[in-house]
C-alpha positions in Angstrom: -75.7 35.6 68.6 -73.2 35.6 65.6 -76.1 34.4 63.5 -78.6 37.2 64.6 -76.0 40.1 64.5 -74.8 38.7 60.8 -78.2 38.6 59.9 -79.4 41.8 60.9 -76.3 43.3 59.8 -76.7 42.0 56.3 -80.4 42.8 56.4 -79.6 46.3 56.9 -77.0 47.0 54.6 -79.5 45.9 51.6 -82.3 48.4 52.9 -79.7 51.0 52.8 -79.1 50.2 49.2 -82.1 49.5 48.3 -81.7 46.9 46.0 -80.9 43.0 45.3 -77.8 42.0 46.5 -75.1 38.9 45.6 -74.0 37.1 48.3 -70.9 34.6 48.7 -69.5 32.7 51.6 -65.9 33.3 51.8 -63.8 30.4 51.3 -60.1 29.1 50.4 -60.1 29.3 46.3 -58.0 26.1 45.1 -55.1 27.1 42.7 -52.0 25.5 40.8 -50.1 28.4 41.1 -50.2 32.0 42.8 -52.9 32.9 40.6 -56.9 31.7 41.6 -58.7 30.6 38.8 -61.9 32.9 37.7 -65.0 32.7 39.4 -66.8 32.3 36.7 -66.0 30.2 33.9 -65.9 32.3 30.3 -65.1 31.8 26.4 -61.0 32.1 25.8 -61.5 33.4 22.5 -64.0 35.9 20.6 -66.1 38.0 23.1 -65.1 36.9 26.7 -68.9 36.7 28.2 -68.8 35.2 31.1 -71.5 32.1 31.8 -72.0 29.0 34.0 -73.6 28.4 37.3 -72.0 30.0 40.6 -69.0 29.3 42.7 -69.9 26.4 45.3 -70.3 27.6 48.6 -67.7 24.9 50.3 -65.6 22.1 48.9 -63.7 19.4 50.8 -61.0 17.0 49.3 -61.0 13.5 49.2 -58.5 13.1 52.1 -60.0 16.0 54.2 -63.2 16.1 54.4 -64.0 18.7 56.6 -66.1 22.0 56.7 -64.6 24.7 58.1 -66.5 28.1 59.0 -67.8 28.5 55.2 -70.6 25.9 56.0 -71.9 28.2 58.7 -71.9 31.1 56.4 -73.3 29.4 53.4 -76.3 28.2 55.7 -76.8 32.2 57.0 -76.8 33.0 53.3 -79.2 30.2 52.0 -81.7 31.7 55.2 -81.2 34.9 53.9 -82.2 33.9 50.2 -85.1 32.4 51.4 -86.4 35.2 53.3 -86.3 37.0 49.9 -85.4 36.0 46.6 -85.8 38.8 45.4 -83.6 40.7 47.4 -80.7 38.3 48.5 -79.0 36.3 45.6 -77.6 32.8 47.1 -74.3 32.5 45.3 -76.1 33.1 41.7 -75.4 31.9 38.1 -74.4 34.4 35.8 -77.8 34.1 34.1 -79.3 35.4 37.5 -77.4 38.1 37.9 -78.5 39.3 34.2 -81.9 38.5 35.1 -82.3 40.4 38.8 -79.4 43.0 38.1 -77.9 42.9 41.2 -75.6 46.4 42.0 -73.5 45.0 44.9 -71.5 41.7 45.2 -70.9 41.1 49.3 -68.4 38.2 50.6 -69.4 37.0 53.3 -67.2 35.9 56.5 -66.8 35.3 60.0 -63.5 36.5 60.5 -60.9 38.4 58.6 -57.3 38.0 60.2 -54.5 38.2 57.4 -57.2 38.9 55.0 -55.4 36.7 52.4 -58.0 34.0 52.0 -60.7 36.9 51.5 -58.3 38.6 49.3 -57.9 35.7 47.1 -61.6 35.2 46.4 -61.8 38.9 45.2 -59.2 38.1 43.1 -61.0 35.2 41.3 -64.1 37.5 41.2 -61.7 40.1 39.6 -60.6 37.6 36.7 -63.8 37.3 35.4 -64.5 39.5 32.6 -68.0 40.4 32.9 -67.5 41.4 36.0 -64.8 43.5 35.8 -66.7 45.3 32.5 -69.7 46.1 35.0 -66.9 47.1 37.3 -65.9 49.8 35.0 -69.1 51.3 33.7 -70.1 51.2 37.9 -73.0 48.9 37.8 -71.5 46.9 40.7 -69.7 47.4 43.5 -67.9 44.9 46.1 -68.2 44.8 49.6 -67.3 42.5 52.8 -69.3 41.9 55.6 -67.5 39.9 58.5 -68.3 39.7 62.4 -64.6 40.9 63.1 -61.7 41.8 61.4 -58.0 43.0 62.2 -57.0 46.0 60.9 -54.2 44.5 59.0 -56.6 42.1 57.5 -59.1 45.1 56.4 -56.0 47.0 54.9 -55.1 44.1 52.7 -58.6 43.6 51.5 -59.4 47.7 50.6 -55.9 47.3 48.7 -57.6 45.2 46.1 -58.0 46.4 42.5 -62.0 46.0 43.2 -61.5 49.1 46.2 -64.5 47.0 48.5 -65.8 48.3 51.0 -65.4 46.4 54.5 -67.8 46.0 57.3 -67.0 44.8 60.4 -69.5 44.4 63.6 -66.8 43.9 66.2 -63.1 44.8 66.6 -60.8 41.9 67.0 -59.3 41.4 70.2 -55.5 40.5 70.5 -52.8 40.0 72.3 -51.4 43.0 71.1 -54.1 45.4 72.3 -53.4 44.3 76.1 -51.0 46.3 78.5 -47.3 46.0 77.6 -46.7 43.5 81.2 -49.4 41.6 80.6 -49.1 41.0 77.0 -45.0 40.1 77.6 -46.2 37.3 80.1 -48.7 35.8 77.8 -46.2 35.9 75.1 -43.6 34.5 76.8 -46.1 31.7 77.6 -47.3 31.3 74.3 -43.5 30.7 73.1 -42.6 28.6 75.9 -45.5 25.9 75.6 -46.1 26.1 71.6 -44.9 24.0 69.0 -41.7 25.0 66.5 -42.7 27.7 64.6 -43.3 27.6 60.9 -43.1 29.2 57.4 -46.6 31.0 58.2 -47.8 30.0 62.0 -45.8 31.7 65.2 -46.7 30.8 68.7 -49.3 33.3 68.4 -51.1 31.7 65.2 -51.3 32.5 61.6 -49.2 35.0 60.1 -48.0 36.0 64.0 -51.9 37.3 64.2 -52.4 36.5 68.5 -56.2 36.7 68.0 -58.4 36.1 70.9 -61.8 35.5 69.3 -63.6 32.3 69.2 -67.3 31.5 67.7 -69.8 28.4 68.6 -68.5 26.8 65.4 -64.8 26.9 66.1 -61.7 29.0 66.5 -59.3 30.9 64.0 -56.0 29.7 62.9 -54.9 33.2 64.0 -55.2 32.6 67.8 -52.3 31.7 69.8 -51.5 28.1 69.2 -51.3 27.2 73.0 -55.4 27.4 72.9 -56.0 25.1 70.3 -52.9 23.0 70.0 -51.8 20.3 72.2 -48.0 19.4 73.0 -46.2 17.5 75.6 -46.6 19.8 78.5 -49.9 21.6 77.3 -53.2 20.4 77.1 -55.4 23.5 74.9 -58.8 24.2 75.9 -60.2 24.6 72.3 -58.4 21.2 71.0 -58.0 21.3 67.5 -60.0 24.8 67.2 -62.9 23.1 67.9 -65.3 24.7 70.9 -67.8 22.0 70.8 -66.3 20.4 74.3 -66.2 23.5 76.2 -69.2 25.3 78.1 -69.2 28.7 78.0 -72.3 29.7 80.5 -72.3 34.0 80.6 -74.9 35.2 82.6 -73.4 38.0 83.5 -75.1 41.7 83.3 -74.0 43.9 80.2 -72.6 46.1 83.2 -70.4 43.5 84.3 -69.5 42.7 81.0 -68.3 46.0 80.1 -66.5 45.7 83.7 -64.6 42.7 82.8 -63.2 44.2 79.7 -62.0 47.1 81.8 -59.8 45.1 83.1 -57.7 44.7 80.1 -56.5 48.2 79.7 -58.0 50.5 82.5 -56.4 51.5 86.0 -57.6 49.8 89.1 -58.9 53.0 90.9 -61.2 53.6 87.3 -62.4 49.7 87.9 -63.6 50.6 91.2 -65.3 53.2 90.0 -67.3 51.3 87.6 -67.8 48.3 90.7 -69.3 51.0 93.1 -71.0 53.6 90.7 -74.7 53.7 89.7 -74.5 55.1 86.6 -76.5 53.8 83.8 -75.1 51.6 81.1 -74.7 54.2 78.2 -72.4 56.3 80.9 -70.4 53.1 81.8 -70.1 53.2 77.9 -69.4 56.4 77.4 -66.2 56.5 79.6 -65.0 53.1 78.7 -63.9 54.7 75.3 -62.4 57.5 76.6 -60.1 55.6 78.5 -59.9 53.4 75.9 -58.2 56.2 73.6 -55.8 57.3 76.4 -53.0 55.3 74.8 -52.2 54.7 71.1 -52.9 53.0 68.7 -56.3 55.1 68.1 -59.1 54.1 66.0 -62.8 52.7 66.3 -61.9 49.1 65.7 -59.0 49.2 68.0 -61.7 50.9 70.8 -64.5 48.1 70.0 -61.2 45.5 70.4 -60.7 46.6 73.6 -64.4 47.5 75.1 -66.3 44.8 73.6 -69.0 47.0 72.2 -70.1 47.1 68.7 -68.2 49.4 66.1 -71.7 50.7 65.4 -71.9 52.0 68.7 -68.5 53.2 69.0 -68.6 55.5 65.9 -71.8 56.7 67.9 -69.8 57.4 71.2 -67.1 58.7 69.5 -69.2 61.1 67.5 -70.8 62.6 70.4 -67.6 63.0 72.2 -66.1 65.1 69.6 -69.3 67.1 69.3 -68.4 67.6 73.3 -65.3 68.8 72.6 -63.6 65.8 74.6 -61.6 64.3 71.7 -59.7 65.6 68.8 -60.2 64.6 65.3 -57.7 62.5 65.4 -59.1 60.8 68.5 -57.0 62.0 71.2 -58.7 63.4 74.5 -58.7 67.1 75.3 -58.1 68.6 78.4 -61.8 68.6 78.8 -61.6 64.6 78.1 -58.9 64.1 80.8 -60.9 66.0 83.3 -64.1 63.9 82.4 -62.4 60.4 83.2 -60.6 62.0 85.9 -64.4 63.4 87.6 -65.5 59.5 86.9 -62.5 57.9 89.2 -62.8 60.2 91.8 -66.6 59.7 91.9 -67.2 56.6 94.3 -71.3 56.5 95.0 -71.5 53.7 97.5 -74.3 51.9 97.8 -76.4 51.5 100.8 -78.1 48.1 102.1 -80.0 47.3 105.4 -78.1 45.6 107.8 -78.6 41.5 108.1 -79.5 40.4 111.4 -81.8 38.9 113.8 -85.0 40.3 114.9 -83.7 42.5 117.8 -84.4 45.7 118.4 -82.7 48.5 116.3 -80.9 50.9 118.2 -78.3 53.9 116.7 -74.8 53.6 117.2 -73.6 57.1 116.8 -74.9 60.4 119.5 -76.7 57.9 122.0 -75.7 56.7 125.1 -73.8 53.1 125.6 -75.3 50.1 124.8 -75.9 49.0 128.4 -78.1 51.9 129.3 -81.1 49.9 127.2 -80.6 47.1 128.3 
């Protein structure tokens, strides 16, 4: 799902842009101080012309020879480049950039949590004189494409001097988006069984994010520590952030998936109405988005995180809801929107089923003589 969604998204972006794109896998940029080194080498004196090969997709140290999610993303980029080397440039060298003339540099990531790692990568690109020169002439723009991201991470990236456009497929589900009582209970559990906090990590993960997302290739460090850190009294599900030993078989229908997501924020009567309703999946999704907007925070990405619907689908539903005057411009429910939810909650269409039994004769049980009369 991750690879398919990311591939189709990147292909769609390239088709919309209509020109070659340079793809880079987000990774940690090593540096001695707070400022990362330039992404490309350049002459320090005279004309500061950037030159040399493209950045390495991922690197390992002598002490820690592990490949993180950047390896999966780098492989994804390589696959796209092999499909069409004129349209997708895989970590191109400066010579390739000058030859192919891509107008967009795309930083690709699986997940943006705090956004600090991606921000440092953008800063490394910004410290390359040729790239800054091209941007000043309007020849190059930066984009960030990620499967999921927190709002804080997106805001940090958008604050960078290169003003990148951030494209997410799904909003990030987090503990902070759960109902108050449920959230408080889970936070207490995390704090009880997590190891002592550090400067960067709390019981809710890196920078106190509390993300509730995992991938087939691993779990981000922004997740609560009880999910991936072992303690004396606790055995995590995803030990060392590995998902390899966890077998997940999701044979649920689309309706059942929406129903399970509704438990995170909807009331009991609404969930019961979903269980017994014969409405189609489109109507489920429409009503679910309205319910997700009943309480703050209200944004497209938050709704995606609450409902599990793609951001693109949420945009479409909100657009139609505004046209139907069910939502205001600031995504608050109108009186008509509240009535629409109330109508759905009151409406229960029970599904009739044939009675199961033996081969004995059927007889009506209403408005008839007692059963003994038929024997």
